N, C-alpha and C positions, 0 to 999 in steps of 0.2 A: 504494500500500500504506500502511495506517495502522499506526502503532506505538503500543504501550501500554507503560507502565512500572508496576512494582509500587510500592506505598507505600515499601517499603524502598529501592528504587532511587532514588526521588525524594528521600527523606531523606538518602541518602548523597551525592547530587549537591549538595543544598542545604548540607550540612555543609561540603563542600569550598569552596563559594562563600562561605558565611558567614564562614569563617576568613580570607578575603581582603578582605572589605568591612566598612565601619563597621556597628555594630549597628543593626538595623532597616531596613537598605537593601532587603533582599529583600521585606520586608513593604510598604514604601512603593512598590516597583515593582509588586507584585501589586495593591495598592490603586489605583494609577494606571491600570493596565490594566483592572481591574474597573469603575472609575468611567467610563472611556472607553466600554466596551461598554454599560454602563447608559445613558449619555447617548445613544449611537447608537440603542438600543432605544426610548428615550423620545421621540426626535426633538428635543425641547428639554428643558432641565432646569428652567429658572426656573418656579416655581409648581407643579411636579409633586410628588406625594406618593410617598415611598419608605419602605418598611418593611424593616428588616434583621432577619433571623433569625440570631442570633449564637451560634455554638458556643463551646466552652470553650478551644479551642486557637488556633494561629496563623492558621488560616483565618478564625476569628472576628475576629481583629485586622485582617486584610485587609479584611473587610467594614466594620468600624468606621471605618477610615481612608478607605475608599472613600466611605462615607456622609458623612464630614467634607468630603471634596472636593466631593461633590454639593451639600451644604448651602452651601458657599461660593459655589456657582454659582446659588443661589436655590431649591433644592429644599427641601421640608419633609421632614425625615428623622426617623424614629422607629426604635427598636431594641427587639427582644425578645431578652433573654438566655436561652439554653437552660439555663443553669446559674447558680447564685448566684455573685456576684463572687468569693467565697472559693474556688470550684472552678476558676476560670480559671487557665490555666498558660501558660508560655512567654513570648514577647514581649508577648502580649496582657495577661497579668497584670501584667507590669512597666509597661506603658504606662498601664494604668488605676490601679494602686496608687501609682505614683510621680508621675504627672502629674495624676491625677484625671480624665483624659479620654483618648481615643485620640489 
């Protein structure tokens, strides 16, 4: 049997976990998982081209951090922002505006 959760249920679970972890931990965990899945799908990472379609919320942050991980392994990574940087929110906005990069 497969189980599905609503967006509100996921947000509530994340909120509880985020209160216990250092800021950005969940995003880094999601990025690590996403980068691993992408690497598996690509077969090898070095020299591959990866294009990220980045939304304005935390999932967009997951994508940018995953792209950074893939780039460190030798992939050429580009990103298309679905919204202007001024419209970004959450940890993604913080990462880009405070650090200048994900």
